[in-house]
C-alpha positions as CSV (number, residue, x, y, z in Angstrom):
1,X,-25.3,61.5,-59.5
2,X,-23.1,62.6,-62.4
3,X,-19.6,61.6,-61.5
4,X,-16.7,63.5,-63.6
5,X,-12.8,62.5,-62.5
6,X,-10.8,64.9,-62.6
7,X,-6.6,63.5,-62.3
8,X,-3.6,66.3,-63.2
9,X,-0.1,66.2,-64.0
10,X,2.3,66.0,-60.6
11,X,4.5,69.1,-60.3
12,X,7.8,69.5,-58.3
13,X,8.0,71.7,-55.3
14,X,10.9,73.7,-52.9
15,X,12.0,71.2,-50.1
16,X,11.6,73.1,-46.9
17,X,14.4,72.6,-44.2
18,X,14.2,73.8,-40.7
19,X,17.5,76.1,-39.5
20,X,18.4,76.8,-36.0
21,X,18.0,80.6,-34.7
22,X,21.5,82.2,-34.9
23,X,20.3,83.6,-31.7
24,X,20.5,80.2,-29.5
25,X,24.0,80.1,-28.0
26,X,23.2,77.2,-27.0
27,X,23.0,75.2,-30.0
28,X,26.1,77.5,-31.2
29,X,28.3,76.3,-28.6
30,X,27.2,72.6,-27.4
31,X,26.0,71.5,-30.7
32,X,28.8,72.7,-32.6
33,X,29.2,70.4,-35.8
34,X,25.6,68.6,-35.2
35,X,23.2,69.7,-38.3
36,X,19.4,69.7,-38.0
37,X,18.3,66.8,-40.5
38,X,16.0,68.1,-43.3
39,X,12.5,67.4,-42.5
40,X,10.5,66.9,-45.4
41,X,6.9,65.1,-46.2
42,X,6.2,64.8,-49.7
43,X,3.2,62.4,-50.2
44,X,-0.1,62.0,-52.7
45,X,-3.1,61.6,-50.9
46,X,-6.7,61.0,-52.2
47,X,-9.0,62.7,-49.8
48,X,-12.8,63.1,-49.8
49,X,-14.1,65.9,-48.5
50,X,-16.4,65.4,-45.3
51,X,-19.4,67.3,-44.4
52,X,-17.6,69.4,-41.6
53,X,-15.1,70.2,-44.3
54,X,-17.4,71.9,-46.3
55,X,-18.5,73.8,-43.1
56,X,-15.0,74.4,-42.6
57,X,-14.3,75.6,-46.2
58,X,-17.6,77.9,-45.9
59,X,-16.3,79.4,-42.3
60,X,-12.5,80.2,-43.6
61,X,-11.7,84.0,-42.8
62,X,-9.9,83.6,-46.4
63,X,-12.3,82.7,-48.2
64,X,-14.3,84.9,-46.5
65,X,-12.7,87.7,-48.2
66,X,-12.7,86.0,-51.2
67,X,-16.3,85.4,-51.8
68,X,-17.1,89.6,-51.2
69,X,-20.5,89.7,-52.1
70,X,-21.9,86.0,-52.9
71,X,-21.4,85.3,-48.8
72,X,-24.4,83.5,-49.3
73,X,-23.1,81.1,-52.3
74,X,-20.3,80.3,-49.7
75,X,-22.2,79.6,-47.0
76,X,-24.4,77.6,-49.0
77,X,-21.2,75.1,-49.6
78,X,-21.8,74.4,-46.0
79,X,-25.1,73.5,-45.8
80,X,-25.3,72.1,-49.0
81,X,-21.7,70.1,-49.4
82,X,-21.1,71.4,-52.2
83,X,-19.5,74.1,-54.4
84,X,-21.7,75.9,-57.3
85,X,-20.5,78.6,-59.9
86,X,-20.4,81.6,-58.2
87,X,-17.9,79.3,-55.4
88,X,-15.6,76.9,-57.7
89,X,-13.1,74.3,-55.6
90,X,-10.2,75.7,-57.3
91,X,-10.8,78.9,-56.1
92,X,-12.0,78.3,-52.0
93,X,-10.5,74.6,-51.4
94,X,-6.5,76.1,-51.1
95,X,-7.2,78.1,-48.4
96,X,-8.5,74.6,-46.6
97,X,-5.7,73.1,-47.6
98,X,-3.2,75.2,-45.7
99,X,-6.0,75.7,-42.6
100,X,-5.6,73.2,-39.8
101,X,-9.2,71.9,-40.7
102,X,-7.4,70.1,-42.7
103,X,-5.9,66.8,-41.4
104,X,-2.3,67.2,-44.2
105,X,-1.5,70.7,-43.9
106,X,1.8,70.0,-43.1
107,X,2.9,68.1,-46.7
108,X,6.0,69.9,-48.0
109,X,6.6,71.0,-51.4
110,X,5.8,68.8,-54.1
111,X,2.6,67.3,-52.6
112,X,-0.2,67.1,-54.4
113,X,-4.0,66.2,-53.1
114,X,-6.3,63.8,-55.6
115,X,-9.6,65.8,-53.8
116,X,-12.9,64.6,-54.9
117,X,-16.0,66.7,-53.8
118,X,-19.4,67.7,-54.8
119,X,-20.1,70.8,-57.5
120,X,-23.5,72.1,-58.6
121,X,-23.5,72.7,-62.5
122,X,-26.6,73.9,-64.1
123,X,-28.8,74.8,-61.8
124,X,-30.7,77.5,-62.3
125,X,-29.7,80.7,-60.8
126,X,-32.6,81.2,-58.5
127,X,-31.7,78.4,-56.6
128,X,-28.6,80.0,-54.7
129,X,-30.3,83.3,-54.1
130,X,-33.6,81.2,-53.0
131,X,-31.6,79.4,-50.7
132,X,-30.1,82.8,-48.6
133,X,-33.7,84.1,-48.5
134,X,-35.2,86.0,-46.1
135,X,-37.7,84.7,-43.6
136,X,-41.0,86.8,-43.1
137,X,-43.6,85.7,-40.2
138,X,-46.4,88.3,-40.4
139,X,-47.3,89.3,-36.8
140,X,-50.5,90.4,-35.0
141,X,-49.5,94.3,-35.7
142,X,-50.1,93.9,-39.5
143,X,-53.0,91.9,-39.4
144,X,-54.7,94.2,-37.2
145,X,-53.5,96.6,-39.9
146,X,-55.2,94.3,-42.4
147,X,-58.4,94.2,-40.8
148,X,-58.4,97.9,-40.1
149,X,-59.3,97.7,-35.7
150,X,-57.1,96.7,-33.3
151,X,-60.3,94.6,-31.8
152,X,-62.1,93.4,-34.7
153,X,-59.7,91.4,-36.1
154,X,-58.3,87.8,-36.7
155,X,-54.6,86.8,-36.7
156,X,-55.1,85.4,-40.5
157,X,-55.9,86.1,-43.8
158,X,-59.0,84.9,-45.1
159,X,-61.2,85.5,-48.3
160,X,-62.2,88.9,-47.6
161,X,-58.6,90.1,-47.0
162,X,-56.4,87.5,-49.0
163,X,-52.5,87.2,-48.4
164,X,-52.4,87.5,-52.0
165,X,-53.9,91.0,-52.2
166,X,-52.1,91.8,-48.9
167,X,-48.5,90.5,-48.8
168,X,-46.7,92.9,-51.1
169,X,-48.1,96.0,-49.3
170,X,-47.0,94.2,-46.4
171,X,-43.4,93.0,-47.4
172,X,-42.8,96.7,-49.2
173,X,-43.3,98.4,-45.9
174,X,-40.7,95.6,-44.2
175,X,-38.0,95.8,-47.0
176,X,-38.2,99.3,-48.5
177,X,-34.6,98.8,-49.7
178,X,-35.7,95.8,-51.9
179,X,-33.8,95.0,-55.3
180,X,-34.9,93.7,-58.2
181,X,-34.4,89.8,-58.2
182,X,-34.7,89.4,-53.7
183,X,-36.6,86.9,-52.4
184,X,-38.4,86.5,-48.9
185,X,-40.1,83.3,-47.5
186,X,-43.5,84.8,-45.6
187,X,-44.8,82.3,-43.2
188,X,-48.5,83.8,-42.5
189,X,-51.7,82.1,-41.3
190,X,-54.5,81.7,-43.5
191,X,-58.9,80.9,-42.8
192,X,-61.4,79.8,-45.6
193,X,-64.4,81.6,-43.5
194,X,-64.6,84.7,-42.6
195,X,-64.6,86.0,-39.4
196,X,-68.1,87.7,-37.9
197,X,-67.3,90.7,-35.3
198,X,-70.1,91.3,-33.1
199,X,-70.6,94.6,-31.2
200,X,-68.7,94.6,-27.8
201,X,-69.2,98.0,-25.2
202,X,-65.5,100.4,-25.0
203,X,-64.4,99.1,-21.7
204,X,-63.7,102.1,-19.3
205,X,-60.2,102.4,-19.1
206,X,-59.4,103.3,-15.4
207,X,-57.7,106.9,-15.1
208,X,-53.9,105.9,-15.4
209,X,-50.8,108.4,-14.7
210,X,-47.3,107.4,-15.0
211,X,-44.7,107.8,-12.2
212,X,-41.2,109.3,-12.6
213,X,-39.9,106.8,-10.5
214,X,-37.3,104.8,-12.9
215,X,-34.5,107.8,-12.8
216,X,-31.3,108.3,-10.8
217,X,-28.8,106.3,-8.5
218,X,-31.2,104.2,-6.5
219,X,-29.7,102.0,-3.7
220,X,-30.1,98.1,-3.7
221,X,-33.2,97.6,-0.9
222,X,-34.9,100.6,-2.0
223,X,-38.4,100.7,-1.7
224,X,-39.6,101.4,-5.1
225,X,-43.4,101.9,-7.3
226,X,-43.5,102.1,-10.4
227,X,-47.1,103.7,-12.8
228,X,-46.1,102.3,-15.8
229,X,-46.4,100.0,-18.9
230,X,-44.7,96.9,-20.4
231,X,-42.5,97.9,-23.6
232,X,-40.5,94.5,-23.8
233,X,-41.1,90.9,-22.7
234,X,-39.1,87.6,-21.9
235,X,-39.1,84.8,-19.9
236,X,-37.2,86.2,-17.1
237,X,-39.1,89.0,-16.7
238,X,-40.6,92.3,-19.2
239,X,-38.9,96.1,-19.1
240,X,-41.4,98.3,-17.7
241,X,-41.6,102.3,-18.6
242,X,-43.3,105.1,-16.8
243,X,-42.3,109.3,-17.5
244,X,-38.7,108.8,-16.4
245,X,-36.6,105.8,-17.8
246,X,-37.2,101.9,-17.6
247,X,-36.5,99.6,-16.0
248,X,-36.0,95.2,-15.8
249,X,-39.1,93.7,-13.6
250,X,-37.0,90.5,-12.7
251,X,-39.6,87.6,-12.1
252,X,-42.6,88.6,-11.5
253,X,-45.0,86.1,-10.5
254,X,-47.6,86.9,-13.4
255,X,-45.1,87.3,-16.1
256,X,-46.6,84.5,-18.3
257,X,-49.6,87.0,-18.6
258,X,-47.9,90.0,-19.3
259,X,-48.1,91.5,-22.6
260,X,-46.9,94.4,-24.6
261,X,-48.7,97.4,-23.3
262,X,-50.4,96.4,-20.2
263,X,-50.2,99.2,-17.5
264,X,-48.7,98.2,-14.7
265,X,-48.3,99.5,-11.0
266,X,-45.4,97.6,-9.2
267,X,-44.9,97.8,-5.2
268,X,-40.6,96.3,-5.1
269,X,-37.6,97.1,-3.7
270,X,-34.5,98.1,-5.9
271,X,-32.6,95.3,-6.6
272,X,-29.0,95.5,-8.9
273,X,-27.5,92.5,-10.7
274,X,-24.4,92.2,-13.1
275,X,-24.6,96.3,-12.9
276,X,-28.2,96.8,-13.9
277,X,-31.2,98.1,-11.7
278,X,-34.0,95.4,-11.5
279,X,-36.9,94.6,-8.7
280,X,-36.6,91.8,-6.5
281,X,-37.3,89.0,-7.6
282,X,-41.2,87.8,-7.1
283,X,-43.2,91.2,-7.4
284,X,-46.6,91.0,-8.5
285,X,-47.5,93.9,-11.2
286,X,-51.0,94.7,-11.1
287,X,-52.7,95.4,-14.8
288,X,-54.6,98.4,-14.7
289,X,-55.6,98.7,-18.4
290,X,-54.0,98.6,-22.0
291,X,-52.0,101.7,-24.1
292,X,-50.1,102.1,-27.7
293,X,-46.9,101.2,-27.3
294,X,-43.9,103.3,-29.5
295,X,-40.0,102.8,-29.0
296,X,-37.5,105.3,-28.8
297,X,-34.8,105.7,-31.6
298,X,-32.6,102.7,-31.0
299,X,-28.8,103.6,-30.4
300,X,-26.6,102.4,-33.1
301,X,-23.8,101.8,-30.5
302,X,-19.7,101.9,-31.6
303,X,-17.7,99.5,-30.8
304,X,-15.8,101.7,-28.8
305,X,-18.9,102.6,-26.7
306,X,-19.3,98.8,-26.0
307,X,-16.1,98.4,-24.9
308,X,-16.7,101.7,-22.5
309,X,-20.3,100.5,-21.7
310,X,-18.9,97.0,-20.6
311,X,-16.0,98.6,-18.4
312,X,-18.9,100.4,-16.5
313,X,-19.0,100.4,-12.6
314,X,-22.0,102.5,-12.6
315,X,-25.2,100.6,-12.4
316,X,-26.9,101.3,-15.8
317,X,-30.3,101.9,-16.6
318,X,-32.1,99.8,-19.7
319,X,-30.4,101.1,-22.7
320,X,-32.6,100.4,-26.0
321,X,-30.0,99.8,-28.8
322,X,-29.4,98.4,-32.0
323,X,-26.8,95.7,-32.5
324,X,-25.4,94.2,-35.7
325,X,-23.0,91.0,-35.7
326,X,-22.8,87.3,-36.4
327,X,-24.5,84.7,-34.7
328,X,-23.4,82.2,-32.9
329,X,-25.3,79.0,-31.2
330,X,-23.9,76.4,-28.6
331,X,-26.1,74.3,-27.4
332,X,-29.3,76.5,-25.8
333,X,-27.0,79.3,-25.8
334,X,-27.1,82.3,-28.1
335,X,-24.3,84.8,-28.6
336,X,-24.1,87.6,-31.4
337,X,-20.4,88.4,-31.9
338,X,-20.1,92.2,-33.2
339,X,-17.4,93.8,-34.8
340,X,-14.2,95.5,-33.5
341,X,-14.9,94.6,-29.8
342,X,-14.6,91.3,-27.7
343,X,-17.8,92.4,-26.2
344,X,-20.6,89.9,-27.3
345,X,-24.5,90.2,-26.5
346,X,-26.0,87.6,-25.1
347,X,-30.3,87.5,-25.9
348,X,-31.9,87.0,-22.1
349,X,-35.0,85.7,-21.2
350,X,-35.9,84.3,-25.1
351,X,-38.7,82.8,-26.1
352,X,-38.4,79.5,-28.2
353,X,-40.2,81.7,-31.1
354,X,-37.3,84.4,-30.7
355,X,-34.8,81.8,-30.3
356,X,-35.9,80.4,-33.5
357,X,-35.1,83.8,-35.6
358,X,-31.4,83.6,-34.8
359,X,-29.5,81.6,-37.1
360,X,-26.1,80.2,-36.6
361,X,-23.2,81.9,-38.1
362,X,-25.5,84.4,-40.0
363,X,-25.1,88.2,-39.9
364,X,-28.2,89.3,-38.1
365,X,-29.3,92.8,-37.1
366,X,-31.8,92.8,-34.0
367,X,-33.0,95.6,-31.3
368,X,-33.8,95.3,-27.7
369,X,-33.3,96.4,-24.3
370,X,-29.7,95.6,-22.8
371,X,-30.2,95.1,-19.4
372,X,-27.1,94.1,-17.4
373,X,-23.5,93.2,-17.8
374,X,-22.4,89.7,-17.8
375,X,-19.0,87.6,-17.0
376,X,-17.3,90.9,-15.5
377,X,-18.2,92.7,-19.2
378,X,-18.0,89.9,-21.5
379,X,-21.9,90.0,-22.5
380,X,-24.4,92.3,-22.8
381,X,-27.8,91.0,-21.5
382,X,-30.3,92.0,-24.3
383,X,-34.3,91.4,-24.0
384,X,-34.9,91.7,-27.9
385,X,-38.0,93.3,-29.2
386,X,-36.9,93.0,-33.1
387,X,-34.6,90.6,-35.2
388,X,-34.9,91.7,-38.7
389,X,-37.6,92.6,-40.2
390,X,-39.3,90.5,-37.4
391,X,-40.9,91.2,-33.8
392,X,-40.9,87.8,-31.7
393,X,-44.2,86.7,-31.5
394,X,-43.0,87.1,-27.4
395,X,-43.1,90.7,-27.7
396,X,-45.9,91.5,-30.1
397,X,-48.3,93.9,-28.9
398,X,-51.5,91.5,-28.6
399,X,-54.8,93.8,-27.9
400,X,-57.7,91.1,-27.4
401,X,-59.5,90.3,-31.0
402,X,-62.9,90.0,-30.7
403,X,-63.7,86.5,-32.4
404,X,-60.8,83.6,-33.6
405,X,-61.8,81.6,-36.5
406,X,-60.1,77.8,-37.9
407,X,-56.7,79.0,-39.6
408,X,-53.7,77.2,-41.2
409,X,-50.1,78.0,-41.1
410,X,-48.8,78.7,-45.1
411,X,-45.3,79.4,-46.4
412,X,-45.2,81.5,-49.5
413,X,-42.0,82.9,-51.9
414,X,-42.1,86.5,-53.2
415,X,-39.6,87.9,-55.2
416,X,-39.3,91.8,-55.8
417,X,-39.9,92.6,-59.6
418,X,-38.4,96.2,-59.5
419,X,-42.1,97.4,-58.2
420,X,-43.5,95.5,-56.3
421,X,-43.5,91.9,-54.5
422,X,-45.2,89.5,-56.3
423,X,-45.3,85.5,-55.9
424,X,-42.6,83.8,-57.3
425,X,-43.3,81.5,-60.4
426,X,-42.2,78.1,-61.2
427,X,-41.5,77.8,-57.0
428,X,-43.9,75.6,-54.4
429,X,-43.0,75.9,-50.9
430,X,-44.0,73.1,-48.7
431,X,-46.4,73.9,-45.4
432,X,-47.1,72.3,-42.4
433,X,-49.3,70.5,-43.6
434,X,-47.3,69.3,-46.3
435,X,-44.9,67.9,-43.2
436,X,-47.1,66.5,-41.4
437,X,-48.5,64.3,-44.4
438,X,-44.9,63.7,-45.2
439,X,-45.0,61.7,-41.1
440,X,-42.9,64.4,-40.1
441,X,-42.3,65.0,-36.1
442,X,-41.0,68.8,-37.5
443,X,-41.5,71.2,-40.1
444,X,-38.5,70.1,-41.9
445,X,-36.8,67.3,-43.9
446,X,-33.8,65.2,-43.2
447,X,-31.3,62.6,-44.0
448,X,-32.4,61.0,-47.9
449,X,-36.5,61.9,-47.2
450,X,-35.8,64.9,-49.8
451,X,-35.8,61.9,-52.7
452,X,-37.8,60.2,-50.9
453,X,-40.8,62.5,-50.6
454,X,-40.5,65.1,-52.8
455,X,-41.5,63.4,-56.1
456,X,-44.9,62.0,-54.8
457,X,-45.5,65.6,-53.4
458,X,-45.0,66.7,-56.7
459,X,-46.9,64.0,-58.5
460,X,-50.2,65.3,-56.1
461,X,-49.3,69.0,-56.3
462,X,-49.4,68.8,-60.0
463,X,-51.8,66.1,-61.0
464,X,-52.0,67.3,-64.9
465,X,-48.2,68.5,-65.1
466,X,-47.2,67.6,-69.2
467,X,-43.5,66.2,-70.2
468,X,-40.7,68.9,-69.7
469,X,-42.1,71.0,-66.7
470,X,-40.4,72.1,-64.6
471,X,-40.4,72.9,-60.3
472,X,-38.4,74.9,-57.3
473,X,-39.4,72.9,-54.3
474,X,-38.6,75.4,-52.0
475,X,-38.7,73.0,-48.0
476,X,-36.3,73.2,-45.0
477,X,-33.6,70.8,-44.2
478,X,-31.7,69.6,-41.1
479,X,-28.5,69.0,-41.7
480,X,-27.7,67.1,-38.1
481,X,-26.8,70.3,-36.7
482,X,-28.9,73.2,-37.9
483,X,-32.0,73.5,-39.7
484,X,-31.3,75.5,-43.6
485,X,-33.6,76.5,-46.4
486,X,-33.4,74.5,-49.6
487,X,-34.2,74.4,-53.1
488,X,-34.3,71.8,-55.3
489,X,-35.4,71.7,-59.2
490,X,-37.7,69.0,-60.5
491,X,-38.5,67.8,-63.9
492,X,-41.2,66.0,-65.2
493,X,-40.2,63.6,-67.7
494,X,-44.0,62.5,-68.7
495,X,-44.3,60.1,-65.8
496,X,-42.2,60.5,-63.1
497,X,-40.7,63.9,-61.1
498,X,-36.9,63.6,-61.3
499,X,-34.3,65.6,-59.5
500,X,-31.8,68.1,-61.2
501,X,-30.1,69.4,-58.9
502,X,-26.7,69.5,-61.3
503,X,-24.7,67.8,-58.7
504,X,-22.0,65.7,-59.3
505,X,-19.0,64.4,-58.3
506,X,-15.0,65.6,-59.1
507,X,-12.1,64.9,-58.2
508,X,-9.3,68.0,-59.0
509,X,-5.6,67.9,-58.6
510,X,-4.0,70.9,-55.9
511,X,-0.4,70.9,-56.2
512,X,1.5,72.4,-53.4
513,X,4.7,75.0,-54.5
514,X,6.6,77.4,-52.2
515,X,4.3,77.0,-49.7
516,X,1.2,77.3,-51.5
517,X,-1.5,75.2,-52.3
518,X,-2.7,75.8,-55.7
519,X,-5.5,74.0,-58.3
520,X,-3.9,71.8,-61.2
521,X,-6.5,72.2,-63.6
522,X,-5.3,69.2,-66.4
523,X,-8.2,67.0,-66.4
524,X,-8.8,63.3,-67.1
525,X,-12.1,61.8,-68.3
526,X,-12.9,58.2,-67.8
527,X,-16.1,56.7,-70.0
528,X,-16.2,53.3,-69.3
529,X,-18.0,51.1,-71.7
530,X,-21.2,49.3,-70.9
531,X,-24.9,50.5,-70.9
532,X,-26.0,52.6,-69.1
533,X,-23.5,54.0,-67.5
534,X,-24.4,58.0,-66.9
535,X,-20.4,59.9,-67.9
536,X,-20.1,57.5,-71.0
537,X,-24.0,57.9,-72.2
538,X,-24.1,62.0,-71.8
539,X,-20.5,62.5,-73.6
540,X,-21.7,60.2,-76.4
541,X,-25.4,61.4,-76.8
542,X,-23.5,64.5,-77.0
543,X,-21.8,63.7,-79.6
544,X,-24.7,61.7,-81.3
545,X,-26.4,65.7,-80.9
546,X,-24.1,66.9,-82.5
547,X,-23.7,64.6,-85.9
548,X,-28.0,65.1,-86.1
549,X,-27.6,68.7,-85.4
550,X,-24.7,69.8,-87.8
551,X,-24.2,66.6,-90.5
552,X,-27.3,64.9,-91.3
553,X,-29.2,69.0,-92.6
554,X,-29.6,69.8,-94.9
555,X,-29.3,67.1,-97.2
556,X,-32.2,65.1,-95.2
557,X,-29.5,61.7,-95.3
558,X,-28.9,60.5,-92.0
559,X,-25.7,58.9,-90.1
560,X,-27.7,59.0,-86.4
561,X,-30.0,55.4,-86.1
562,X,-34.0,55.5,-85.6
563,X,-33.7,55.0,-82.1
564,X,-31.3,57.9,-82.1
565,X,-28.5,57.3,-79.7
566,X,-26.1,56.0,-81.4
567,X,-24.4,58.0,-85.2
568,X,-21.8,56.4,-88.0
569,X,-20.1,60.1,-89.0
570,X,-17.6,58.7,-86.1
571,X,-19.7,55.6,-83.8
572,X,-19.7,57.1,-81.2
573,X,-22.6,55.3,-79.3
574,X,-24.3,56.3,-76.6
575,X,-26.6,53.1,-76.2
576,X,-23.0,50.9,-75.9
577,X,-21.2,54.0,-74.3
578,X,-18.1,53.4,-76.8
579,X,-16.7,53.7,-80.4
580,X,-18.0,51.6,-83.0
581,X,-15.5,51.1,-85.8
582,X,-17.1,48.0,-88.0
583,X,-17.4,49.2,-91.2
584,X,-19.8,46.6,-91.9
585,X,-22.1,48.5,-88.8
586,X,-21.8,52.0,-91.0
587,X,-22.7,50.9,-94.4
588,X,-25.5,48.8,-93.0
589,X,-26.6,52.7,-90.9
590,X,-25.5,54.8,-94.5
591,X,-23.7,53.1,-97.5
592,X,-24.4,56.2,-99.8
593,X,-22.0,58.1,-97.5
594,X,-19.2,55.8,-97.3
595,X,-19.9,54.3,-101.6
596,X,-16.3,53.4,-102.9
597,X,-14.8,52.8,-99.5
598,X,-12.5,49.7,-98.4
599,X,-13.2,48.7,-94.9
600,X,-9.9,50.5,-93.9
601,X,-10.7,53.8,-95.5
602,X,-14.1,53.5,-93.4
603,X,-13.0,53.0,-90.6
604,X,-9.8,55.9,-90.4
605,X,-12.7,58.2,-91.8
606,X,-14.5,57.7,-88.8
607,X,-11.4,57.5,-86.5
608,X,-10.5,61.3,-88.0
609,X,-13.9,62.6,-87.3
610,X,-14.2,61.1,-83.9
611,X,-10.6,62.8,-82.9
612,X,-11.0,66.3,-84.9
613,X,-15.2,66.9,-85.1
614,X,-17.3,65.1,-82.5
615,X,-15.7,64.5,-79.5
616,X,-14.2,68.5,-79.7
617,X,-17.5,69.1,-80.0
618,X,-18.8,67.3,-77.2
619,X,-15.6,68.8,-75.0
620,X,-17.1,72.1,-76.2
621,X,-20.7,71.8,-75.3
622,X,-20.4,69.4,-71.5
623,X,-16.9,72.0,-70.7
624,X,-17.9,75.5,-71.7
625,X,-15.7,77.4,-69.4
626,X,-12.3,75.6,-70.3
627,X,-10.2,78.1,-70.9
628,X,-5.9,78.7,-71.3
629,X,-4.6,79.9,-67.9
630,X,-1.8,82.5,-67.5
631,X,1.4,80.7,-66.4
632,X,0.0,77.6,-67.7
633,X,2.0,76.0,-70.7
634,X,-1.0,74.1,-71.7
635,X,-4.5,72.8,-70.3
636,X,-4.7,69.2,-71.5
637,X,-8.0,67.2,-71.2
638,X,-7.4,63.6,-71.4
639,X,-10.3,60.8,-72.1
640,X,-9.8,57.1,-71.6
641,X,-12.1,55.4,-73.5
642,X,-13.0,52.0,-75.6
643,X,-13.5,51.1,-79.1
644,X,-15.5,47.6,-80.7
645,X,-14.4,46.5,-84.0
646,X,-15.9,42.8,-83.3
647,X,-13.8,43.4,-79.6
648,X,-13.4,45.9,-77.7
649,X,-10.0,47.8,-76.8
650,X,-9.4,50.7,-74.3
651,X,-7.9,54.3,-75.8
652,X,-6.7,56.7,-74.9
653,X,-7.2,60.6,-76.5
654,X,-5.8,63.9,-75.9
655,X,-6.8,67.6,-76.3
656,X,-5.3,71.1,-75.8
657,X,-7.0,73.7,-74.8
658,X,-6.6,76.7,-77.2
659,X,-9.7,79.1,-76.2
660,X,-12.8,79.2,-73.9
661,X,-14.6,76.1,-74.9
662,X,-12.3,75.7,-77.8
663,X,-10.3,71.7,-77.6
664,X,-7.9,70.8,-80.3
665,X,-6.6,67.4,-81.6
666,X,-3.4,66.4,-79.8
667,X,-2.8,62.7,-80.2
668,X,-5.2,59.3,-80.0
669,X,-3.5,56.1,-78.8
670,X,-5.0,54.0,-81.6
671,X,-2.8,55.9,-84.3
672,X,0.2,54.4,-82.4
673,X,-1.2,51.1,-81.9
674,X,-2.0,51.1,-85.4
675,X,1.7,52.1,-85.6
676,X,2.6,48.7,-84.0
677,X,0.8,46.4,-86.4
């Protein structure tokens, strides 16, 4: 992992004071002459963000407003524990420092925090977009449409109906408002063989007339007979419709056998619980055939209508409604917070498959039947029929299929190109079989397992990869509290797949002044001398590459060594991690370049070139976004480095930012040391 070190100059601030209230007569009379001492807490603190801190930054209300349409990128800060180009630390840290989530939030003006954190730089833009991609599960109904039959179908794609051929149309129907660049991760079943369907006699459906029982204002304990059909299922019982309305059937004895579309005959009594009509516990619906199910247009209740509903004292029949809100997961409980009201929706009797469609802190749109009002109007108990574009497996109409085939679960990444959905190129998604091969208990990775398994996975997946090939790997990751989507970029160096996530560790300074925390942009970069030190290699190799590209052409004369990691135009050495100021080494590399010069003149020339040419060029490449900041006199980049002239000596060089990605030499300590001699 790259390690950039950002420090800054301390800023002075005002001292906060506490004074007594004028209205407090007791203080005026009894404490006359007593002055409240000034309370200040000015500190310099070094602090490293924790996993909980990243989550707090992502959920901070001020930051959410600041992020605007980049809410997905802000959410990724919490799940990936790093900032990004869309969500830079300098803009999103101040609100965190001022919140009670930060342990030093009470510090006074004049304090400053040297904050260490992770940030992702240079990663492909699609990484963040893929990590925020919607998840889509192909439903039984969609397999029926693919195979063109409610009976002669299998819940899988096969050679005659491939996923590649069928999924674009399914996704177009599911996402009619898709925009170019949108991504979706699709889960589906696929078989290596086609099914063989055999003709079966059509069953004779008994005549079935719907009742008109589900209306009016029945009393608790009234007998009720329902001829209806199942429109929603839950672990606590189904919702049944007849010609007049719908009713919640509480805990029937054969609940696990009931499915959408079943025609049922129910003899029971009316019960009222949590202000909702339901049948008494333990009835046994008699199944009498099946029918197609269509849902009414869901009611989009306003906040005021929701408040009125929660306050009603009249028992309700189930209401088919549509909601949008933020998911709040607490242990096994799921609630959805709705804008403009304190009333929350509580998914009722949800199966594990349905529960998995609700992700903590994500905004979600869903439909279902409100069957009760719980906790004195705090929750609307709702049996879910649809989450986003997903129809939960437990509520999917499952007309009996004629045959089953061996199939396996597959994940695929699709993107909308502006006119149609296509398989995303350059990306691979881990499947159930891949997680199993990695000995994972669940279909996700955790801890440091991505670094352990993904290079080997790519080597096996792409045995003929060529050097400089690149792949995005999409997978599910359990971060200790929930499972999130991750996307990592790997590059092939000809031998191994190397992670290129662009994550670096930075330390920036934030200063508190006039009651507000502000980013201080002055930068210090330390380049330790020595072989194999990543940050030193990065900066000096950038210098060498610039010399090779700008100075060695077009004459063909070379200041760069045959290894390509040292240059003697200014002396930068990516191999040694220093500036080589030996005149003898410069002559040995390119004598013609220094013909007629004394040793002192060669060293002076190399120093001047380092100060004004090679290092400014490297800074422009590595810090292209550095810029002047209105209201700040100057933004300075201070570099601590070492030079070698027979012995190693540490120096400091300072540059001033004069434009976007442009640096002007200010001073270098080797000049003052020369004067001291």
